[in-house]
C-alpha atoms as a printed R data frame, in Angstrom:
    type eleno elety resid chain resno       x       y       z
1   ATOM     1    CA   MET     A     1  15.353  16.779 -31.306
2   ATOM     2    CA   THR     A     2  15.623  13.005 -31.125
3   ATOM     3    CA   LEU     A     3  14.174  11.608 -27.898
4   ATOM     4    CA   ARG     A     4  16.576   9.051 -26.401
5   ATOM     5    CA   TRP     A     5  15.217   6.162 -24.339
6   ATOM     6    CA   GLY     A     6  17.140   4.353 -21.629
7   ATOM     7    CA   ILE     A     7  15.961   0.836 -20.783
8   ATOM     8    CA   VAL     A     8  16.222   0.057 -17.074
9   ATOM     9    CA   THR     A     9  16.625  -3.714 -16.493
10  ATOM    10    CA   SER     A    10  17.113  -6.335 -19.160
11  ATOM    11    CA   GLY     A    11  14.233  -8.644 -18.275
12  ATOM    12    CA   LYS     A    12  11.412 -10.064 -20.329
13  ATOM    13    CA   ILE     A    13   9.097  -7.065 -20.285
14  ATOM    14    CA   SER     A    14  11.988  -4.762 -21.220
15  ATOM    15    CA   HIS     A    15  12.752  -7.069 -24.144
16  ATOM    16    CA   ASP     A    16   9.149  -6.884 -25.273
17  ATOM    17    CA   PHE     A    17   9.033  -3.092 -24.936
18  ATOM    18    CA   VAL     A    18  12.158  -2.627 -27.048
19  ATOM    19    CA   ASN     A    19  10.994  -5.230 -29.544
20  ATOM    20    CA   ALA     A    20   7.670  -3.425 -29.903
21  ATOM    21    CA   PHE     A    21   9.439  -0.087 -30.237
22  ATOM    22    CA   ASN     A    22  11.967  -1.214 -32.821
23  ATOM    23    CA   SER     A    23   9.450  -3.062 -34.968
24  ATOM    24    CA   TYR     A    24   6.831  -0.282 -34.981
25  ATOM    25    CA   PRO     A    25   6.953   1.579 -38.313
26  ATOM    26    CA   ASP     A    26   6.144   5.055 -36.996
27  ATOM    27    CA   VAL     A    27   7.635   5.803 -33.554
28  ATOM    28    CA   GLY     A    28   8.690   9.233 -34.747
29  ATOM    29    CA   ASP     A    29  11.932  10.970 -33.822
30  ATOM    30    CA   GLN     A    30  12.971   8.774 -30.890
31  ATOM    31    CA   VAL     A    31  15.467   5.952 -30.373
32  ATOM    32    CA   ILE     A    32  16.511   3.316 -27.848
33  ATOM    33    CA   ALA     A    33  19.861   4.754 -26.780
34  ATOM    34    CA   ALA     A    34  20.981   2.706 -23.772
35  ATOM    35    CA   VAL     A    35  20.251  -0.214 -21.469
36  ATOM    36    CA   ALA     A    36  21.184  -0.716 -17.818
37  ATOM    37    CA   ALA     A    37  21.281  -3.877 -15.713
38  ATOM    38    CA   ARG     A    38  23.032  -4.922 -12.534
39  ATOM    39    CA   ASP     A    39  24.689  -7.758 -14.450
40  ATOM    40    CA   LYS     A    40  26.778  -6.130 -17.169
41  ATOM    41    CA   SER     A    41  26.924  -9.318 -19.229
42  ATOM    42    CA   ARG     A    42  23.127  -9.416 -19.356
43  ATOM    43    CA   ALA     A    43  23.002  -5.767 -20.337
44  ATOM    44    CA   GLU     A    44  25.558  -6.389 -23.073
45  ATOM    45    CA   GLU     A    45  23.633  -9.389 -24.367
46  ATOM    46    CA   PHE     A    46  20.419  -7.339 -24.340
47  ATOM    47    CA   GLY     A    47  22.187  -4.551 -26.203
48  ATOM    48    CA   LYS     A    48  23.535  -6.996 -28.756
49  ATOM    49    CA   ILE     A    49  20.116  -8.508 -29.437
50  ATOM    50    CA   HIS     A    50  18.433  -5.124 -29.827
51  ATOM    51    CA   LYS     A    51  21.385  -3.228 -31.345
52  ATOM    52    CA   ILE     A    52  21.643  -0.766 -28.442
53  ATOM    53    CA   GLY     A    53  24.954   1.058 -28.441
54  ATOM    54    CA   LYS     A    54  25.273   2.225 -24.825
55  ATOM    55    CA   VAL     A    55  25.357  -0.241 -21.917
56  ATOM    56    CA   PHE     A    56  25.348   0.549 -18.191
57  ATOM    57    CA   ASP     A    57  25.949  -1.853 -15.312
58  ATOM    58    CA   SER     A    58  24.731   0.751 -12.828
59  ATOM    59    CA   TYR     A    59  21.259   2.280 -12.697
60  ATOM    60    CA   ASP     A    60  22.702   5.327 -10.937
61  ATOM    61    CA   ASP     A    61  25.178   5.890 -13.754
62  ATOM    62    CA   MET     A    62  22.414   5.781 -16.321
63  ATOM    63    CA   ALA     A    63  20.243   8.101 -14.251
64  ATOM    64    CA   THR     A    64  22.957  10.762 -14.080
65  ATOM    65    CA   SER     A    65  24.238  10.369 -17.625
66  ATOM    66    CA   ASN     A    66  23.592  12.730 -20.504
67  ATOM    67    CA   ASP     A    67  22.988   9.842 -22.880
68  ATOM    68    CA   ILE     A    68  19.237   9.493 -22.316
69  ATOM    69    CA   ASP     A    69  16.213  11.752 -22.052
70  ATOM    70    CA   VAL     A    70  13.607   9.339 -20.719
71  ATOM    71    CA   ALA     A    71  13.674   5.920 -19.055
72  ATOM    72    CA   TYR     A    72  11.572   2.807 -19.422
73  ATOM    73    CA   ILE     A    73  11.466   0.968 -16.088
74  ATOM    74    CA   GLY     A    74  11.103  -2.757 -16.720
75  ATOM    75    CA   ALA     A    75   8.012  -3.654 -14.733
76  ATOM    76    CA   LEU     A    76   5.554  -6.499 -14.387
77  ATOM    77    CA   ASN     A    77   2.343  -4.514 -14.713
78  ATOM    78    CA   PRO     A    78   2.619  -2.162 -17.700
79  ATOM    79    CA   ASP     A    79  -0.193   0.184 -18.610
80  ATOM    80    CA   HIS     A    80  -2.127  -0.412 -21.803
81  ATOM    81    CA   TYR     A    81  -4.968   1.926 -22.635
82  ATOM    82    CA   ARG     A    82  -5.691   1.954 -26.351
83  ATOM    83    CA   LEU     A    83  -8.499  -0.583 -26.370
84  ATOM    84    CA   ALA     A    84  -9.691   0.313 -22.888
85  ATOM    85    CA   LYS     A    85 -10.121   3.892 -24.097
86  ATOM    86    CA   LEU     A    86 -11.959   2.730 -27.212
87  ATOM    87    CA   PHE     A    87 -14.133   0.497 -25.059
88  ATOM    88    CA   LEU     A    88 -15.039   3.318 -22.696
89  ATOM    89    CA   GLU     A    89 -15.813   5.629 -25.588
90  ATOM    90    CA   SER     A    90 -18.309   3.060 -26.830
91  ATOM    91    CA   GLY     A    91 -20.051   3.290 -23.476
92  ATOM    92    CA   LYS     A    92 -20.046   7.094 -23.562
93  ATOM    93    CA   HIS     A    93 -21.835   7.022 -26.886
94  ATOM    94    CA   GLY     A    94 -24.730   5.187 -25.257
95  ATOM    95    CA   LYS     A    95 -24.330   1.736 -26.804
96  ATOM    96    CA   LEU     A    96 -24.181   0.102 -23.368
97  ATOM    97    CA   GLY     A    97 -26.791   2.329 -21.815
98  ATOM    98    CA   ASP     A    98 -26.337   3.021 -18.101
99  ATOM    99    CA   VAL     A    99 -23.233   1.087 -17.040
100 ATOM   100    CA   GLN     A   100 -23.878  -0.747 -13.773
101 ATOM   101    CA   PHE     A   101 -21.517  -3.700 -13.451
102 ATOM   102    CA   VAL     A   102 -17.988  -4.753 -14.387
103 ATOM   103    CA   GLU     A   103 -16.551  -8.252 -14.133
104 ATOM   104    CA   VAL     A   104 -12.865  -9.001 -14.612
105 ATOM   105    CA   ASN     A   105 -11.037 -12.327 -14.314
106 ATOM   106    CA   PHE     A   106  -7.270 -12.651 -14.323
107 ATOM   107    CA   GLY     A   107  -5.634 -15.949 -13.463
108 ATOM   108    CA   ILE     A   108  -2.282 -17.332 -14.573
109 ATOM   109    CA   LEU     A   109  -0.101 -20.102 -13.169
110 ATOM   110    CA   ILE     A   110   2.544 -18.133 -11.276
111 ATOM   111    CA   ALA     A   111   1.968 -19.156  -7.639
112 ATOM   112    CA   ASN     A   112   5.434 -20.726  -7.479
113 ATOM   113    CA   VAL     A   113   7.254 -17.848  -9.149
114 ATOM   114    CA   ASP     A   114   9.483 -16.107  -6.599
115 ATOM   115    CA   ARG     A   115   8.421 -12.572  -7.494
116 ATOM   116    CA   LEU     A   116   4.855 -13.429  -6.475
117 ATOM   117    CA   ARG     A   117   5.487 -16.067  -3.808
118 ATOM   118    CA   LYS     A   118   8.150 -14.474  -1.621
119 ATOM   119    CA   LYS     A   119   7.274 -11.705   0.808
120 ATOM   120    CA   ASP     A   120  10.813 -10.266   0.846
121 ATOM   121    CA   LEU     A   121  10.466  -9.634  -2.890
122 ATOM   122    CA   GLY     A   122   7.190  -7.790  -2.414
123 ATOM   123    CA   GLY     A   123   5.198 -10.776  -3.621
124 ATOM   124    CA   SER     A   124   1.439 -10.427  -3.952
125 ATOM   125    CA   ALA     A   125  -1.153 -11.488  -6.498
126 ATOM   126    CA   ILE     A   126  -2.991  -8.181  -6.226
127 ATOM   127    CA   LEU     A   127   0.247  -6.232  -6.751
128 ATOM   128    CA   ASP     A   128   1.593  -8.448  -9.527
129 ATOM   129    CA   ILE     A   129  -1.448  -9.118 -11.713
130 ATOM   130    CA   GLY     A   130  -4.410  -7.666  -9.824
131 ATOM   131    CA   ILE     A   131  -3.403  -4.155 -10.835
132 ATOM   132    CA   TYR     A   132  -4.634  -4.915 -14.351
133 ATOM   133    CA   ALA     A   133  -8.118  -5.778 -13.097
134 ATOM   134    CA   LEU     A   134  -8.280  -2.809 -10.739
135 ATOM   135    CA   GLN     A   135  -7.186  -0.495 -13.501
136 ATOM   136    CA   PHE     A   136  -9.843  -1.751 -15.876
137 ATOM   137    CA   ALA     A   137 -12.604  -1.126 -13.321
138 ATOM   138    CA   GLN     A   138 -11.263   2.357 -12.664
139 ATOM   139    CA   PHE     A   139 -11.219   3.173 -16.368
140 ATOM   140    CA   VAL     A   140 -14.875   2.276 -16.609
141 ATOM   141    CA   PHE     A   141 -16.183   4.083 -13.527
142 ATOM   142    CA   LYS     A   142 -13.679   6.963 -13.372
143 ATOM   143    CA   GLU     A   143 -14.053   7.547  -9.633
144 ATOM   144    CA   GLU     A   144 -12.708   6.190  -6.367
145 ATOM   145    CA   PRO     A   145 -14.863   3.364  -4.940
146 ATOM   146    CA   ILE     A   146 -16.876   4.218  -1.842
147 ATOM   147    CA   LYS     A   147 -16.341   0.715  -0.434
148 ATOM   148    CA   VAL     A   148 -13.820  -2.071  -1.003
149 ATOM   149    CA   THR     A   149 -14.360  -5.656   0.161
150 ATOM   150    CA   ALA     A   150 -11.683  -8.285  -0.390
151 ATOM   151    CA   VAL     A   151 -11.172 -11.921   0.556
152 ATOM   152    CA   GLY     A   152  -8.356 -14.208  -0.450
153 ATOM   153    CA   GLU     A   153  -5.941 -17.012   0.238
154 ATOM   154    CA   LEU     A   154  -2.435 -16.594   1.633
155 ATOM   155    CA   ASN     A   155   0.536 -18.835   0.945
156 ATOM   156    CA   ASP     A   156   2.967 -20.092   3.595
157 ATOM   157    CA   GLU     A   157   4.862 -16.789   3.504
158 ATOM   158    CA   GLY     A   158   1.746 -14.747   4.193
159 ATOM   159    CA   VAL     A   159   1.448 -13.520   0.618
160 ATOM   160    CA   ASP     A   160  -1.872 -13.473  -1.226
161 ATOM   161    CA   ALA     A   161  -2.102 -16.076  -3.980
162 ATOM   162    CA   VAL     A   162  -5.833 -15.611  -4.642
163 ATOM   163    CA   ASP     A   163  -8.040 -12.522  -4.311
164 ATOM   164    CA   THR     A   164 -11.690 -11.737  -4.918
165 ATOM   165    CA   VAL     A   165 -12.467  -8.036  -4.756
166 ATOM   166    CA   VAL     A   166 -15.787  -6.188  -4.783
167 ATOM   167    CA   LEU     A   167 -15.606  -2.477  -5.553
168 ATOM   168    CA   GLU     A   168 -18.736  -0.436  -4.812
169 ATOM   169    CA   TYR     A   169 -19.233   2.896  -6.552
170 ATOM   170    CA   SER     A   170 -21.832   5.634  -6.351
171 ATOM   171    CA   GLY     A   171 -25.314   4.867  -7.627
172 ATOM   172    CA   GLY     A   172 -25.129   1.187  -6.690
173 ATOM   173    CA   ARG     A   173 -22.590   0.359  -9.391
174 ATOM   174    CA   ARG     A   174 -20.151  -2.476  -8.727
175 ATOM   175    CA   ALA     A   175 -17.115  -4.284 -10.036
176 ATOM   176    CA   VAL     A   176 -16.158  -7.862  -9.143
177 ATOM   177    CA   LEU     A   177 -12.559  -8.885  -9.737
178 ATOM   178    CA   ASN     A   178 -11.196 -12.429  -9.498
179 ATOM   179    CA   ILE     A   179  -7.411 -12.713  -9.246
180 ATOM   180    CA   HIS     A   180  -5.746 -16.140  -9.190
181 ATOM   181    CA   SER     A   181  -2.133 -17.286  -9.340
182 ATOM   182    CA   LYS     A   182  -2.904 -21.016  -9.001
183 ATOM   183    CA   VAL     A   183  -5.225 -21.600 -11.957
184 ATOM   184    CA   LYS     A   184  -5.587 -20.222 -15.471
185 ATOM   185    CA   LEU     A   185  -8.820 -18.255 -15.759
186 ATOM   186    CA   TRP     A   186 -10.609 -16.997 -18.835
187 ATOM   187    CA   ASN     A   187  -8.903 -13.624 -18.646
188 ATOM   188    CA   LYS     A   188 -11.602 -11.384 -20.050
189 ATOM   189    CA   ALA     A   189 -13.260  -8.178 -18.876
190 ATOM   190    CA   THR     A   190 -16.972  -7.505 -19.357
191 ATOM   191    CA   VAL     A   191 -18.933  -4.294 -18.845
192 ATOM   192    CA   TYR     A   192 -22.690  -4.574 -18.351
193 ATOM   193    CA   GLY     A   193 -25.113  -1.754 -19.023
194 ATOM   194    CA   SER     A   194 -28.872  -1.336 -19.180
195 ATOM   195    CA   SER     A   195 -28.764  -1.881 -22.962
196 ATOM   196    CA   GLY     A   196 -26.372  -4.810 -23.118
197 ATOM   197    CA   ARG     A   197 -22.789  -5.841 -22.498
198 ATOM   198    CA   ALA     A   198 -19.413  -5.557 -24.179
199 ATOM   199    CA   THR     A   199 -16.388  -7.772 -23.610
200 ATOM   200    CA   VAL     A   200 -12.663  -7.250 -23.985
201 ATOM   201    CA   GLU     A   201 -11.483 -10.750 -24.788
202 ATOM   202    CA   ASP     A   202  -8.644 -12.791 -23.299
203 ATOM   203    CA   PRO     A   203  -6.060 -11.430 -22.685
204 ATOM   204    CA   PHE     A   204  -7.903  -8.315 -21.528
205 ATOM   205    CA   ASN     A   205  -4.692  -6.790 -20.142
206 ATOM   206    CA   PHE     A   206  -3.038  -6.984 -23.591
207 ATOM   207    CA   PRO     A   207  -6.210  -6.795 -25.691
208 ATOM   208    CA   ASN     A   208  -6.710  -6.851 -29.425
209 ATOM   209    CA   THR     A   209 -10.314  -8.106 -29.611
210 ATOM   210    CA   LEU     A   210 -13.519  -6.352 -28.544
211 ATOM   211    CA   ILE     A   211 -16.991  -7.930 -28.619
212 ATOM   212    CA   HIS     A   212 -19.559  -5.157 -29.033
213 ATOM   213    CA   VAL     A   213 -23.049  -4.953 -27.566
214 ATOM   214    CA   ASP     A   214 -24.549  -6.241 -30.811
215 ATOM   215    CA   GLY     A   215 -22.213  -9.254 -30.807
216 ATOM   216    CA   LYS     A   216 -19.946  -7.857 -33.489
217 ATOM   217    CA   VAL     A   217 -16.349  -8.961 -32.992
218 ATOM   218    CA   GLU     A   218 -13.837  -6.236 -33.752
219 ATOM   219    CA   GLU     A   219 -10.127  -6.997 -33.927
220 ATOM   220    CA   PHE     A   220  -7.266  -4.549 -33.715
221 ATOM   221    CA   PRO     A   221  -4.159  -6.221 -35.151
222 ATOM   222    CA   LEU     A   222  -0.863  -5.272 -33.563
223 ATOM   223    CA   HIS     A   223   2.245  -4.688 -35.618
224 ATOM   224    CA   THR     A   224   4.595  -7.612 -36.183
225 ATOM   225    CA   SER     A   225   8.235  -8.096 -35.263
226 ATOM   226    CA   SER     A   226  11.054 -10.338 -36.427
227 ATOM   227    CA   LEU     A   227  11.815 -11.161 -32.782
228 ATOM   228    CA   SER     A   228   9.498 -13.158 -30.547
229 ATOM   229    CA   TYR     A   229   7.864 -11.701 -27.428
230 ATOM   230    CA   ASN     A   230   7.829 -13.087 -23.888
231 ATOM   231    CA   PHE     A   231   4.194 -12.179 -23.230
232 ATOM   232    CA   THR     A   232   1.084 -12.252 -25.404
233 ATOM   233    CA   ASN     A   233   0.396  -9.091 -27.425
234 ATOM   234    CA   SER     A   234   3.383  -7.205 -25.997
235 ATOM   235    CA   ALA     A   235   3.563  -5.227 -29.230
236 ATOM   236    CA   GLY     A   236   1.094  -2.869 -27.552
237 ATOM   237    CA   LEU     A   237   3.838  -1.692 -25.199
238 ATOM   238    CA   VAL     A   238   4.932   0.731 -27.892
239 ATOM   239    CA   TYR     A   239   1.965   2.962 -27.057
240 ATOM   240    CA   GLU     A   240   3.646   3.793 -23.747
241 ATOM   241    CA   ALA     A   241   6.624   5.190 -25.635
242 ATOM   242    CA   VAL     A   242   4.413   7.129 -28.039
243 ATOM   243    CA   GLU     A   243   2.451   8.730 -25.174
244 ATOM   244    CA   VAL     A   244   5.553   9.576 -23.125
245 ATOM   245    CA   ALA     A   245   7.188  11.210 -26.138
246 ATOM   246    CA   CYS     A   246   4.013  13.180 -26.803
247 ATOM   247    CA   CYS     A   247   3.929  14.497 -23.225
248 ATOM   248    CA   ILE     A   248   7.613  15.433 -23.201
249 ATOM   249    CA   ARG     A   249   7.293  17.351 -26.457
250 ATOM   250    CA   LYS     A   250   4.268  19.194 -25.084
251 ATOM   251    CA   GLY     A   251   6.271  20.092 -21.982
252 ATOM   252    CA   VAL     A   252   3.840  18.391 -19.610
253 ATOM   253    CA   ILE     A   253   4.730  16.050 -16.729
254 ATOM   254    CA   GLU     A   254   1.351  14.338 -16.547
255 ATOM   255    CA   SER     A   255  -0.562  12.405 -19.174
256 ATOM   256    CA   SER     A   256  -4.265  13.104 -19.490
257 ATOM   257    CA   ARG     A   257  -4.644   9.412 -20.359
258 ATOM   258    CA   MET     A   258  -3.331   8.373 -16.943
259 ATOM   259    CA   THR     A   259  -3.211  11.158 -14.380
260 ATOM   260    CA   HIS     A   260  -1.174  11.259 -11.184
261 ATOM   261    CA   GLN     A   261  -4.396  11.099  -9.177
262 ATOM   262    CA   GLU     A   262  -5.500   7.948 -10.983
263 ATOM   263    CA   SER     A   263  -2.155   6.343 -10.158
264 ATOM   264    CA   LEU     A   264  -2.519   7.281  -6.487
265 ATOM   265    CA   VAL     A   265  -6.028   5.811  -6.323
266 ATOM   266    CA   LEU     A   266  -4.774   2.537  -7.794
267 ATOM   267    CA   ALA     A   267  -1.937   2.383  -5.253
268 ATOM   268    CA   LYS     A   268  -4.424   3.006  -2.447
269 ATOM   269    CA   LEU     A   269  -6.751   0.282  -3.732
270 ATOM   270    CA   MET     A   270  -3.929  -2.271  -3.890
271 ATOM   271    CA   ASP     A   271  -2.910  -1.464  -0.316
272 ATOM   272    CA   THR     A   272  -6.523  -1.708   0.851
273 ATOM   273    CA   VAL     A   273  -7.024  -5.108  -0.777
274 ATOM   274    CA   ARG     A   274  -3.859  -6.708   0.563
275 ATOM   275    CA   THR     A   275  -4.535  -5.310   4.055
276 ATOM   276    CA   GLN     A   276  -8.044  -6.785   4.101
277 ATOM   277    CA   VAL     A   277  -6.747 -10.130   2.876
278 ATOM   278    CA   GLY     A   278  -4.067 -10.130   5.572
279 ATOM   279    CA   VAL     A   279  -0.814  -9.328   3.764
280 ATOM   280    CA   HIS     A   280   1.560  -7.267   5.899
281 ATOM   281    CA   PHE     A   281   4.923  -5.924   4.744
282 ATOM   282    CA   ASP     A   282   7.595  -4.502   7.055
283 ATOM   283    CA   VAL     A   283   7.366  -1.208   5.192
284 ATOM   284    CA   ASP     A   284   3.781  -0.854   6.436
285 ATOM   285    CA   ASP     A   285   5.169  -0.046   9.901
286 ATOM   286    CA   LYS     A   286   7.284   2.863   8.687
287 ATOM   287    CA   GLU     A   287   6.211   6.484   8.825
288 ATOM   288    CA   TYR     A   288   6.908   8.826   5.935
């Protein structure tokens, strides 16, 4: 059975996902079947660019249609695990020794972008880009931190533009994360162990280069596309589609690569950080 994808929103990350999907030589028996956007003209233009036959101008209509089997929700913090998994496996094999410390920097110039700046849009540096850094630390240590300490800087709307986060884990292990929306940082992630360190190079959130403990530089080329991408190394988005298809065919609703519990821990960490920094949303006052 052909697995049919529906693309929800026609923004930049959705473009990159579809571009990665369509240009990958071995996605298997799955297709991009439809796209939905609030603005029908944008959906139609998106469909024209990517040769998608079915267009919706209502997310509800797509959700209840029989034209798709699975949906890609256009988001700003997609999950990429291929190199992170490889990196962690290197640590498990003892090359790093006893892992004690993780350092992650992520800074890009987006302080004036509405999605980050405006509180009514759910703006927040830790929610927008900090999730990448938090996720990397969690992949390394594989447990919920026992203590979280965060400081930061708020903009005039009370939204965090800068965050520094210290995560403390069992056995005295720590992660330090620097998140910045006002300056461009060297966006790399480094894991330190008793036998050395290994670095996932910039951009660590869309990585294709790993520096091993012995200094060896290993590159993992991504597939090419005839269309350009909006974000660096977005070709890696195709691995989301491959994993989702694998889970659906196995009849499972949870990926072992990213469990429901891991997602909940990340959500809790983001809420903890923004609360400590002083970001308050109206939804925080609601009971569920």
